[in-house]
C-alpha positions as CSV (number, residue, x, y, z in Angstrom):
1,X,-55.2,-238.6,-84.5
2,X,-51.9,-237.5,-85.5
3,X,-49.1,-236.6,-83.6
4,X,-46.7,-233.8,-83.9
5,X,-43.5,-235.2,-84.8
6,X,-41.3,-231.9,-84.2
7,X,-41.2,-230.6,-80.5
8,X,-40.8,-226.8,-80.5
9,X,-37.7,-225.5,-78.5
10,X,-39.5,-223.1,-76.4
11,X,-36.4,-222.1,-74.9
12,X,-35.4,-220.2,-78.1
13,X,-38.8,-218.8,-78.5
14,X,-38.9,-215.0,-78.5
15,X,-42.4,-214.7,-77.6
16,X,-42.3,-217.1,-74.5
17,X,-39.0,-215.8,-73.2
18,X,-40.3,-212.1,-73.5
19,X,-43.5,-213.0,-71.8
20,X,-41.7,-214.8,-68.9
21,X,-39.5,-211.8,-68.6
22,X,-42.3,-209.3,-68.6
23,X,-44.1,-211.2,-66.0
24,X,-40.9,-211.1,-63.6
25,X,-40.3,-207.4,-64.5
26,X,-43.9,-206.7,-63.9
27,X,-43.9,-208.4,-60.6
28,X,-40.8,-206.4,-59.7
29,X,-42.2,-202.9,-60.3
30,X,-45.6,-203.7,-58.8
31,X,-44.0,-204.7,-55.8
32,X,-41.9,-201.6,-55.6
33,X,-45.0,-199.4,-56.6
34,X,-47.4,-201.2,-54.1
35,X,-47.0,-198.2,-51.5
36,X,-48.1,-195.5,-53.9
37,X,-51.3,-197.6,-54.7
38,X,-50.4,-197.8,-58.6
39,X,-49.6,-200.9,-60.5
40,X,-46.7,-200.5,-63.2
41,X,-49.1,-200.4,-66.3
42,X,-50.9,-197.4,-64.4
43,X,-47.7,-195.7,-63.6
44,X,-46.7,-195.9,-67.3
45,X,-50.0,-194.4,-68.4
46,X,-49.9,-191.6,-66.0
47,X,-46.1,-190.7,-66.9
48,X,-46.7,-190.7,-70.5
49,X,-49.8,-188.4,-70.2
50,X,-47.8,-186.4,-67.8
51,X,-44.8,-186.2,-70.0
52,X,-46.4,-185.7,-73.3
53,X,-49.6,-183.7,-72.1
54,X,-53.2,-184.5,-73.4
55,X,-53.8,-186.9,-76.3
56,X,-56.5,-188.9,-77.6
57,X,-56.8,-192.4,-76.6
58,X,-55.7,-193.9,-80.1
59,X,-52.3,-192.1,-79.6
60,X,-51.8,-193.2,-76.3
61,X,-52.4,-196.5,-77.4
62,X,-49.8,-196.4,-80.1
63,X,-47.3,-195.1,-77.8
64,X,-47.4,-198.0,-75.2
65,X,-48.3,-200.5,-78.1
66,X,-51.6,-201.9,-76.6
67,X,-55.0,-202.3,-78.1
68,X,-57.5,-199.6,-77.5
69,X,-59.6,-202.0,-75.4
70,X,-57.1,-203.0,-73.3
71,X,-56.0,-199.4,-72.9
72,X,-59.7,-198.5,-72.0
73,X,-59.8,-201.3,-69.5
74,X,-56.5,-200.0,-67.8
75,X,-57.8,-196.3,-67.9
76,X,-60.8,-197.2,-66.1
77,X,-59.7,-197.4,-62.5
78,X,-57.5,-194.1,-63.2
79,X,-60.5,-192.3,-64.4
80,X,-62.5,-193.6,-61.3
81,X,-59.9,-192.4,-58.9
82,X,-59.8,-189.0,-60.6
83,X,-56.2,-189.6,-62.0
84,X,-57.1,-189.0,-65.6
85,X,-60.1,-187.3,-67.0
86,X,-61.2,-187.1,-70.8
87,X,-62.5,-184.0,-72.4
88,X,-63.9,-183.3,-75.9
89,X,-61.7,-181.9,-78.7
90,X,-62.7,-179.5,-81.7
91,X,-63.5,-182.9,-83.4
92,X,-66.5,-184.1,-81.5
93,X,-66.2,-187.6,-82.2
94,X,-62.6,-187.3,-80.5
95,X,-61.9,-187.2,-77.0
96,X,-58.6,-186.6,-75.4
97,X,-57.2,-187.8,-72.2
98,X,-55.6,-185.6,-69.3
99,X,-53.8,-186.4,-66.2
100,X,-55.3,-184.4,-63.5
101,X,-53.8,-182.7,-60.5
102,X,-54.7,-185.7,-58.6
103,X,-53.0,-187.9,-61.1
104,X,-49.7,-185.7,-60.9
105,X,-50.0,-185.9,-56.9
106,X,-49.8,-189.6,-57.1
107,X,-47.5,-190.1,-59.9
108,X,-45.0,-187.6,-57.8
109,X,-45.2,-190.1,-55.0
110,X,-44.8,-193.2,-57.1
111,X,-41.7,-191.8,-58.6
112,X,-39.2,-192.8,-55.9
113,X,-40.7,-196.3,-55.7
114,X,-40.4,-196.6,-59.6
115,X,-36.7,-195.2,-59.4
116,X,-35.9,-197.9,-56.6
117,X,-37.3,-200.6,-59.0
118,X,-35.2,-199.1,-61.9
119,X,-32.0,-199.0,-59.9
120,X,-32.4,-202.5,-58.4
121,X,-33.0,-204.0,-61.9
122,X,-30.1,-201.8,-63.4
123,X,-27.7,-202.8,-60.6
124,X,-28.6,-206.5,-60.9
125,X,-27.9,-206.5,-64.4
126,X,-24.9,-203.9,-64.6
127,X,-24.8,-200.5,-66.8
128,X,-23.7,-202.4,-69.9
129,X,-26.5,-205.1,-69.8
130,X,-29.1,-202.5,-68.8
131,X,-28.1,-200.5,-71.7
132,X,-28.2,-203.5,-74.1
133,X,-31.7,-204.4,-72.7
134,X,-33.2,-201.1,-73.4
135,X,-31.7,-201.1,-77.1
136,X,-32.6,-204.8,-77.7
137,X,-36.3,-204.2,-76.5
138,X,-36.4,-201.1,-78.5
139,X,-35.3,-202.8,-81.7
140,X,-37.8,-205.6,-80.8
141,X,-40.8,-203.2,-80.8
142,X,-39.3,-201.4,-84.1
143,X,-39.2,-204.9,-85.8
144,X,-42.4,-206.1,-85.1
145,X,-44.5,-202.9,-85.9
146,X,-46.2,-203.0,-89.2
């Protein structure tokens, strides 16, 4: 069996470093949001639906940059708990997602916990690095979208 002669330097791999950072950031936000009963991913979906209004699943998937099957899996608990509902559109093949009153209530209760995580991370990074991080992340998404 042939051996690999070149060892990849994972310390400079964008994917490995972004995944590591994402796991750490997710743990921070999940811990902060725990009293609300929401996970960070659920908070994000509710916030998008609250801020942008009803939309088809495909549009929500595009906004949060996730595959539709993954999004459907993440929406199941939100629908089960009555935080999100889907309703038919004029085009019967398309259903749109909408945040419910109950979803707005849980989101409102979760916002202070989310702000706590935001503020803690911003304070640890410092304002300049925080702004740079958000800019770099946005640019990374833009650069990788086809």
